[in-house]
C-alpha positions as CSV (number, residue, x, y, z in Angstrom):
1,M,4.8,-12.7,12.9
2,R,6.4,-10.6,15.4
3,S,4.5,-7.5,16.6
4,R,6.9,-3.8,17.6
5,A,5.2,-0.6,19.0
6,V,6.6,2.1,16.8
7,P,6.7,5.8,18.9
8,T,5.9,8.2,17.5
9,P,4.5,12.4,18.0
10,Y,1.6,11.4,18.1
11,G,1.0,8.0,20.2
12,A,2.3,5.0,19.3
13,G,1.8,2.5,16.2
14,R,2.5,-1.0,15.8
15,L,4.4,-2.6,13.0
16,D,3.6,-6.6,11.8
17,L,6.6,-7.9,10.6
18,H,6.6,-11.2,7.9
19,T,10.3,-11.6,7.0
20,A,11.3,-13.8,4.5
21,R,14.3,-15.4,5.5
22,E,17.1,-14.2,2.1
23,A,15.1,-11.0,1.4
24,T,15.9,-9.3,-1.3
25,A,13.8,-6.6,-0.8
26,T,11.3,-5.1,1.8
27,L,8.2,-3.5,1.7
28,V,5.9,-1.5,4.2
29,L,2.8,-1.0,4.0
30,S,0.5,1.2,5.7
31,H,-3.2,0.9,5.8
32,G,-6.6,3.5,5.0
33,A,-9.0,5.3,6.8
34,G,-11.7,2.9,7.3
35,N,-10.3,-0.5,8.2
36,G,-6.7,-1.4,9.5
37,V,-3.9,-3.9,8.7
38,E,-6.3,-6.6,8.8
39,A,-7.2,-5.0,5.1
40,R,-7.8,-8.5,2.1
41,D,-5.0,-7.5,0.2
42,L,-2.4,-6.2,3.1
43,T,-3.0,-9.6,4.6
44,A,-2.8,-11.4,1.3
45,L,0.4,-9.6,0.7
46,A,1.8,-10.4,4.0
47,A,1.1,-14.4,3.5
48,A,2.5,-14.7,0.1
49,L,5.5,-12.3,-0.1
50,P,8.2,-13.4,1.7
51,S,8.3,-17.5,0.2
52,H,9.3,-15.1,-2.5
53,G,11.7,-13.2,-0.6
54,V,10.0,-10.3,-0.4
55,S,9.4,-9.2,3.3
56,V,6.7,-7.3,4.5
57,A,6.1,-5.1,7.3
58,L,2.7,-3.9,7.7
59,F,2.2,-0.8,9.7
60,E,-1.0,0.4,11.9
61,Q,-1.6,4.2,12.3
62,P,-1.1,5.5,16.2
63,W,-4.9,7.0,15.9
64,R,-5.8,2.8,14.8
65,V,-3.5,1.8,17.3
66,A,-5.6,4.2,20.0
67,G,-9.2,2.5,18.5
68,K,-10.3,5.8,17.3
69,A,-12.5,5.2,14.7
70,I,-11.4,8.6,12.6
71,A,-8.2,8.3,10.9
72,S,-6.1,11.6,11.9
73,P,-5.3,14.5,9.1
74,P,-2.7,13.4,6.0
75,A,-0.1,15.2,7.4
76,T,0.5,12.8,10.5
77,L,0.1,9.7,8.5
78,D,3.1,10.5,7.2
79,V,4.9,10.8,10.2
80,G,3.6,7.7,11.4
81,L,4.9,6.0,7.7
82,G,8.3,7.6,8.7
83,A,9.4,6.4,12.0
84,A,7.7,2.9,11.2
85,V,10.8,2.9,8.4
86,R,13.6,4.7,11.0
87,A,12.9,1.9,13.2
88,L,12.4,-1.1,11.1
89,R,16.3,0.4,9.3
90,P,15.3,-1.9,6.7
91,R,18.7,-3.9,5.1
92,T,17.2,-3.9,1.5
93,P,16.2,-2.4,-1.0
94,L,12.9,0.0,0.7
95,V,9.7,0.3,-1.4
96,V,6.9,1.7,0.6
97,G,2.8,1.4,-0.3
98,G,-0.3,0.7,1.2
99,R,-4.0,1.1,0.5
100,S,-6.4,3.8,-0.1
101,A,-4.7,6.9,2.5
102,G,-2.0,4.7,3.3
103,A,-1.4,4.9,-0.2
104,R,-1.7,8.2,-1.1
105,S,0.5,8.8,2.6
106,A,3.6,6.6,0.9
107,A,3.0,8.2,-2.6
108,R,4.0,11.8,-0.6
109,S,6.8,10.3,1.5
110,A,8.6,8.0,-1.0
111,T,11.0,10.1,-1.4
112,A,12.3,11.3,1.6
113,L,12.3,8.2,3.2
114,G,14.9,6.5,0.4
115,A,12.1,4.1,-1.5
116,V,13.1,2.7,-4.8
117,G,9.5,2.4,-5.5
118,C,5.7,2.8,-4.1
119,L,3.0,0.7,-4.2
120,A,-0.6,2.1,-4.3
121,L,-3.6,-0.6,-3.5
122,A,-7.1,1.4,-4.1
123,F,-5.2,4.5,-4.3
124,P,-8.1,7.2,-3.7
125,L,-8.0,9.8,-6.9
126,H,-10.8,11.7,-5.9
127,P,-13.5,12.3,-3.4
128,P,-16.7,9.7,-4.8
129,G,-18.3,11.6,-7.0
130,R,-16.5,14.7,-7.1
131,P,-13.5,13.6,-9.3
132,E,-12.2,17.8,-10.1
133,R,-11.1,17.7,-6.6
134,S,-8.0,15.1,-8.4
135,R,-4.8,13.5,-5.9
136,V,-3.5,13.2,-9.6
137,A,-0.4,15.7,-8.6
138,E,0.7,13.5,-4.6
139,L,0.5,10.1,-6.9
140,T,3.0,11.4,-9.8
141,G,5.0,13.5,-8.0
142,A,6.1,10.3,-6.2
143,G,9.8,10.3,-7.7
144,V,10.1,6.6,-7.8
145,P,8.5,4.2,-9.8
146,T,5.3,3.1,-9.0
147,L,2.2,0.6,-9.4
148,V,-1.7,1.2,-8.7
149,V,-3.5,-1.7,-8.0
150,Q,-7.1,0.1,-8.9
151,G,-10.2,-2.2,-8.8
152,E,-12.8,-1.7,-11.9
153,R,-16.0,-0.3,-9.9
154,D,-13.1,1.6,-7.4
155,P,-15.9,5.3,-6.9
156,M,-12.8,6.8,-5.6
157,G,-10.9,6.5,-9.4
158,R,-12.1,3.9,-12.0
159,P,-9.0,2.9,-14.1
160,E,-10.0,5.1,-17.1
161,E,-9.3,8.1,-14.7
162,F,-5.7,7.6,-14.3
163,P,-3.0,8.6,-16.8
164,E,-1.9,6.6,-19.3
165,D,1.6,6.7,-18.3
166,V,0.3,5.5,-14.7
167,D,1.9,1.9,-14.2
168,L,-1.8,0.3,-13.2
169,A,-2.5,-3.2,-12.8
170,V,-6.8,-3.9,-12.9
171,V,-8.6,-5.9,-10.5
172,P,-11.9,-7.1,-12.7
173,A,-14.7,-6.2,-11.1
174,G,-12.8,-4.8,-8.3
175,D,-14.3,-1.6,-5.8
176,H,-12.4,0.5,-3.3
177,G,-11.9,-2.4,-1.4
178,L,-11.0,-4.5,-4.3
179,K,-14.2,-7.3,-3.0
180,V,-15.5,-8.5,-5.6
181,P,-19.2,-9.8,-6.6
182,A,-19.9,-13.5,-6.1
183,R,-21.0,-13.4,-9.4
184,G,-18.4,-11.5,-11.0
185,P,-15.5,-12.5,-13.3
186,L,-12.8,-13.5,-10.8
187,T,-13.2,-14.7,-7.1
188,Q,-12.2,-13.4,-3.9
189,Q,-9.2,-15.4,-3.7
190,E,-8.3,-14.9,-7.7
191,A,-8.5,-11.2,-6.9
192,L,-6.2,-11.0,-4.3
193,D,-3.7,-13.9,-6.0
194,L,-3.6,-11.2,-9.3
195,V,-3.0,-8.6,-6.3
196,V,-0.3,-10.9,-5.7
197,E,1.2,-12.1,-8.8
198,V,1.9,-8.1,-10.4
199,T,3.0,-7.1,-6.9
200,L,5.9,-9.7,-7.4
201,E,5.5,-9.2,-11.1
202,W,6.5,-5.4,-10.5
203,L,8.5,-6.0,-7.5
204,V,11.1,-8.5,-9.6
205,R,10.9,-5.7,-12.5
206,E,11.5,-3.1,-10.6
207,V,13.5,-3.5,-7.5
208,T,15.1,-7.4,-7.2
209,G,15.7,-8.3,-10.6
210,N,17.9,-4.6,-10.8
211,R,20.2,-6.3,-8.1
């Protein structure tokens, strides 16, 4: 892994680069409001995908790099993601994504950044207990093929709450962090393997398989 600083109007962000030898796509992922790029799903994808020809860049937003406990406003996340993509200058088809707040940012930014796909991990369809405050327009407005990977028990959007035409993969018994219970149908490792598997299948179907 290599890391590099990314200047933005809101301070320096950081890219952690996990590069494939013969890349067929580049996946740029940002984190949520409660943690950084050490989130279990992001690290699992970064560890597994390069051996399948997909370079992964994990982007740590400036607020997190600065050690702040509270995420900066949504618009600043979009600016940071844009700065990261421009700094990276990928030479292969670009897919943007992230988890939770990072998934929202990716969906809002995908078209403007020239992405060919969007990966939404634990998309926060609404605040917990507030389904009337739906963010579905952000998701459906991405303008590019989008895969949602959602925990079955996610209080910010259970799978059945998403529109039927959304490309959706479900982690059985997973919560918003895609954590599964100790006695659930899958072990935690199996759940993460599932995240990698469905992501790779989608990338082949929507991105690399069309080259």
